[in-house]
KOLZAMI-561480 format. One line per field, with one value per residue: residue in one letter; x, y, z of N, C-alpha, C in turn; chain. Coordinates in Angstrom, 2 decimals, padded with zeros to 5 digits, always signed. Each point is the difference from the previous one (the first is absolute). Layout:
<nodes>
residuo: (A / ...) .
n.x: (X / ...) .
n.y: (Y / ...) .
n.z: (Z / ...) .
ca.x: (X / ...) .
ca.y: (Y / ...) .
ca.z: (Z / ...) .
c.x: (X / ...) .
c.y: (Y / ...) .
c.z: (Z / ...) .
cadena: (A / ...) .
</nodes>
This chain:
<nodes>
residuo: (M / T / R / V / P / A / N / S / V / G / R / R / T / V / I / I / V / D / D / G / A / A / T / G / A / T / A / R / A / A / C / Q / M / V / P / T / Q / G / A / A / R / I / L / L / A / V / P / V / R / A / R / M / R / W / L / P / C / R / R / R / L / T / R) .
n.x: (+022.79 / -000.83 / -000.76 / -000.49 / -001.16 / -000.42 / -000.92 / +001.21 / -000.58 / +000.34 / +000.07 / -000.98 / +000.32 / -001.26 / -000.16 / -001.03 / -000.42 / -000.81 / -000.25 / -000.83 / +000.57 / -001.09 / +000.02 / +001.12 / -001.04 / +000.42 / +000.34 / -001.12 / -000.59 / +000.67 / -000.30 / -001.11 / +000.05 / +000.63 / -000.35 / -001.07 / +000.51 / +000.19 / -000.72 / +001.17 / -000.44 / -000.95 / -000.03 / -000.85 / -000.22 / -000.63 / -000.95 / +000.16 / -000.41 / -001.26 / +000.39 / -001.31 / +000.30 / +001.10 / -000.67 / -000.98 / +000.67 / -000.10 / -000.67 / -000.29 / +000.10 / +001.12 / +000.44) .
n.y: (+023.49 / +000.58 / -000.25 / -000.71 / +000.51 / -001.20 / +000.80 / +000.50 / +000.94 / +000.80 / +000.79 / -000.85 / -000.96 / +000.31 / -001.33 / +000.53 / -001.15 / +000.11 / -001.22 / +000.86 / +000.70 / -000.53 / +000.66 / -000.51 / -000.25 / -001.25 / -000.13 / +000.62 / -000.72 / -001.05 / +000.37 / +000.19 / -001.16 / -000.73 / +000.96 / -000.14 / -001.19 / +000.81 / -000.80 / -000.48 / -001.22 / -000.01 / -001.31 / -000.05 / -001.20 / -000.04 / -000.93 / -000.32 / +001.25 / +000.35 / +000.81 / +000.14 / -001.26 / +000.09 / +000.72 / -000.19 / -001.14 / +000.13 / +001.06 / -001.01 / -000.65 / -000.65 / +000.80) .
n.z: (+002.75 / -000.86 / +001.02 / -001.01 / +000.45 / +000.28 / +000.48 / +000.12 / -000.75 / +000.99 / -001.08 / -000.11 / -000.86 / -000.25 / +000.00 / -000.60 / +000.49 / -001.04 / +000.43 / +000.51 / -000.96 / +000.49 / +001.14 / +000.48 / +000.79 / +000.13 / -001.26 / -000.29 / +000.93 / -000.45 / -001.24 / +000.67 / +000.64 / -000.89 / -000.85 / +000.74 / -000.31 / -001.03 / -000.76 / -000.40 / -000.23 / -000.95 / +000.06 / -001.00 / +000.52 / -001.16 / -000.05 / -001.25 / +000.06 / +000.01 / -000.95 / -000.05 / +000.27 / -000.75 / -000.87 / +000.91 / -000.06 / -001.28 / +000.35 / +000.81 / -001.14 / +000.30 / -000.92) .
ca.x: (-001.02 / -001.34 / -000.96 / -001.24 / -001.11 / -000.34 / -001.09 / +000.34 / +000.24 / +000.69 / +001.14 / +000.16 / -000.87 / -001.11 / -000.67 / -001.37 / -000.45 / -001.44 / -000.28 / -001.41 / -000.31 / -001.29 / -000.44 / +001.15 / -000.19 / +001.05 / +001.26 / -000.13 / +000.15 / +001.41 / +000.75 / -000.24 / +000.54 / +001.45 / +000.78 / -000.09 / +000.96 / +001.34 / +000.64 / +000.78 / -000.56 / -001.13 / -000.21 / -001.26 / -000.05 / -001.36 / -000.24 / -000.44 / -001.42 / -000.45 / +000.78 / -000.68 / +000.11 / +001.27 / +000.34 / +000.00 / +001.24 / +001.16 / +000.72 / +000.75 / +001.05 / +001.29 / +000.27) .
ca.y: (-000.48 / +000.39 / -001.11 / +000.36 / -000.90 / -000.97 / +000.48 / +001.31 / +000.06 / +001.25 / +000.03 / -001.30 / -000.30 / -000.85 / -000.69 / -000.35 / -001.08 / -000.24 / -001.06 / +000.00 / +001.41 / +000.10 / +001.39 / +000.86 / +000.70 / -000.35 / +000.57 / +001.46 / +000.33 / -000.19 / +001.06 / +001.24 / -000.10 / -000.19 / +001.25 / +000.67 / -000.68 / +000.42 / -000.89 / +000.68 / -000.40 / -000.93 / -000.81 / -000.73 / -001.21 / -000.53 / -000.69 / +000.90 / +000.34 / +001.13 / +001.22 / +000.92 / -000.47 / +000.35 / +001.41 / +000.83 / -000.20 / +000.27 / +001.25 / -000.19 / -001.01 / +000.44 / -000.50) .
ca.z: (-000.91 / +000.41 / -000.03 / -000.71 / +000.35 / -001.05 / -000.83 / -000.54 / -001.44 / -000.25 / -000.93 / -000.64 / -001.13 / +000.42 / -001.09 / +000.34 / -000.88 / +000.11 / -000.96 / -000.38 / -000.24 / -000.69 / +000.04 / +000.27 / +001.27 / +000.95 / -000.50 / +000.12 / +001.42 / +000.34 / -000.67 / +000.74 / +001.34 / +000.05 / -000.01 / +001.31 / +000.87 / -000.40 / -000.98 / -001.02 / -001.29 / +000.08 / -001.19 / +000.10 / -000.83 / -000.11 / -001.27 / -001.06 / +000.14 / -000.81 / +000.25 / +000.91 / +001.38 / +000.63 / -000.22 / +001.20 / +000.77 / -000.84 / +000.35 / +001.24 / -000.20 / -000.48 / -001.35) .
c.x: (-001.38 / -000.93 / -001.31 / -001.09 / -000.39 / -001.09 / +000.27 / +000.24 / +000.75 / +001.23 / +000.28 / -000.89 / -001.06 / -000.64 / -001.37 / -000.46 / -001.48 / -000.36 / -001.45 / -000.50 / -001.30 / -000.48 / +001.16 / -000.06 / +001.11 / +001.33 / -000.02 / +000.19 / +001.46 / +000.86 / -000.19 / +000.66 / +001.52 / +000.79 / -000.04 / +000.97 / +001.45 / +000.72 / +000.74 / -000.56 / -001.16 / -000.11 / -001.29 / +000.02 / -001.41 / -000.11 / -000.47 / -001.51 / -000.34 / +000.75 / -000.65 / +000.13 / +001.29 / +000.38 / -000.05 / +001.26 / +001.23 / +000.79 / +000.81 / +001.17 / +001.28 / +000.23 / +001.39) .
c.y: (+000.38 / -001.18 / +000.48 / -000.98 / -000.89 / +000.52 / +001.38 / -000.07 / +001.28 / -000.16 / -001.35 / -000.09 / -000.98 / -000.60 / -000.44 / -001.04 / -000.24 / -001.03 / -000.07 / +001.40 / +000.17 / +001.45 / +000.96 / +000.69 / -000.27 / +000.61 / +001.51 / +000.44 / -000.12 / +001.10 / +001.35 / -000.02 / -000.02 / +001.31 / +000.74 / -000.61 / +000.30 / -000.89 / +000.82 / -000.27 / -000.95 / -000.71 / -000.79 / -001.16 / -000.56 / -000.81 / +001.02 / +000.19 / +001.14 / +001.26 / +000.90 / -000.41 / +000.44 / +001.46 / +000.86 / -000.14 / +000.50 / +001.23 / -000.15 / -000.96 / +000.63 / -000.60 / -000.54) .
c.z: (+000.56 / -000.15 / -000.63 / +000.41 / -001.19 / -000.95 / -000.61 / -001.51 / -000.37 / -000.86 / -000.65 / -001.24 / +000.49 / -001.23 / +000.49 / -001.02 / +000.26 / -001.06 / -000.42 / -000.22 / -000.79 / -000.05 / +000.19 / +001.34 / +001.00 / -000.42 / +000.13 / +001.45 / +000.43 / -000.62 / +000.68 / +001.37 / +000.03 / -000.07 / +001.33 / +001.01 / -000.41 / -000.98 / -001.06 / -001.39 / +000.25 / -001.35 / +000.21 / -000.98 / +000.03 / -001.29 / -001.04 / +000.12 / -000.94 / +000.44 / +001.05 / +001.47 / +000.67 / -000.18 / +001.27 / +000.86 / -000.75 / +000.44 / +001.29 / -000.15 / -000.52 / -001.37 / -000.09) .
cadena: (A / A / A / A / A / A / A / A / A / A / A / A / A / A / A / A / A / A / A / A / A / A / A / A / A / A / A / A / A / A / A / A / A / A / A / A / A / A / A / A / A / A / A / A / A / A / A / A / A / A / A / A / A / A / A / A / A / A / A / A / A / A / A) .
</nodes>
């Protein structure tokens, strides 16, 4: 059995939750960082906001 470090996201599904997506800056930063760590999928959970706030992250999310 291979031991995986607790903070490893390699080949895993990562769920990013941003409960205060006023500008989208935090979610955008997370969406940019997580793929560099080898995540297999990225899901973003945010309250309903204006479309223009989440569009920059959309291309990085898994459908």
